[in-house]
N, C-alpha and C positions, 0 to 999 in steps of 0.2 A: 425802374431804370435808374442807374447811377450816373450822374452828370455833374459838371461844373458849369457855372454861368459863362456864357460866351460874351466876350467884350464887345462893346459898341464904341465907336470912335467919334470924338468931336472934330478931329482933323487927323491927318496921317501920323502926327506926333503926340497925340493926347487922347488917352482912353477916357471915356465918359464915366465919371464917378459922381454920385449924388447921395452922400451919406448924411449931409446936414452939418458936417464939420467943415466950414468954408475953407480954412487954411489947407486941410488935408485934400479936399476935393480939387482945389486950385493947383496945388503942387504936384499931385499925382499924375504921372504920365503913363504909367503901366503898373498893373498888378498881375503877377504871373507866378507859376510854380517853379521850384527848383532853386539853383544857384542864381541869385539876382542881386545886382547893385543898381538901384534906381533912386530917383529923387525922394521917395517916401518909403522905400522898402529895402531892407537887406535881408537876404535869406540864403541859407546854405544847408546842404546835406551834412548831417552830423553822423559820422561813422561810429559803430559800436566799439567799446573798449578793447575787445579781443580781435578786432580786425587789424591784421599786421602786414598784409600784402597790398602794395600799391604799384601796379605795373610790375617792373622787375625789381623793385625795392622792397626789402623785408624790414619792417620796423619792429619796435617793441610794443607790447600791449599798452594801450592808452596814448600812444604817440600821435596817431592820426586823429583821435578824438580831441586831444588837446590842440592840435593844429586847426581843426575845424572850428573850435570854439574861439580861437583868437580873432575871428572876424567880428565878434560881438564884444565891443569895449564897454558898453553900458552893462550894468548888472542884470543878469538873467534872473527872472523870478525863481525863488528857491525850489518850488515844487517842480518846475521844469528842469532845473539843474539836477534834482534828484533822479528824475526819469532819464535824462541824458547821460548821467554819470553812472547809472546802474551797470555794474560789471556783468550782469546776466542778460542784458539786452543783446539781441543777435542781429538786428537789422538796422539799416540807416534810417534816421528820422530827418525831417526837415524842420528847421527852426526859422521862423519868420519874425522879423522886428519891423514894426511900422512906426513912423515918426513924421514930424514936420520940422521945418527949419524956421527959426524966428528971425526977426529983423536984424538982430545982432549976430546972425549966422550960427547960433548955437543950435544943436539938435535937441528936440523935445520928444522923447520916446512916448508914444501913446499906447503901445501894447505889443504883446507877443502872441503868436499862434504856433502850436506844435502839431505836426501831422506825421503819420508814418510814411514810408517810402511810396505807398500807393495813394497818398493824399487823403487818407482817412483821418478824421479829427481825433486828436488825443487831448488837447487842452488849449486854453487861451487865457490870457490875463490882461486886463486893462491897467495901465499905469497912470495914476492921477495924483499928483502932488497938490499941496494946498493951493487953492484958488483956481483950479482948472475945473472944467465941466466934464464929469464922469459920463454924463449922458451922451455928449458929442463924441467922446473918445470911444465909448462902447458902440455907438452907431457906426463909426469909421471902421472899427475892427470887424464888426459883423458884415459890413459892406465888403471889406477885403476878403473875408472868408468865403463869400459867394464865388470868388474866382480861384481859390486855392484849395478848398476842401470839397471832397465829393459829397453830394447829398442826393437823397432820393426824390425823384419827381413822380407824382401820380400820373399814370397813363390813362 
């Protein structure tokens, strides 16, 4: 059976997260699929290069793809960019960015996850600059993937 983890709640406004990355766990209020702007998540459907119709508007090849990627101001890992910018891709994918906010209000990206339209895993990458704990960031990304990536459960 294919499932995604069902969220449990600490209170009506805070999803329970226990990844071991304290800042991420404390700041996360919700992890969910699709187009999301949340305290520790930004995610959007990224349309393929050749998708040119949006409602009644007809654009040019690559126009909607470029628009969708504008939501991500931090550098997207190169291997994910290569997949997203592939002109032969025919379906929308979902790009997820997870991060924490530091005391100085800056955003510290901890990683990215890429799924297809049906929430099947494509790729993920942990972002860890000098002095950070890759273990904590990896744990947080894997915790987040429980809620956004379909996985098989033994019956």
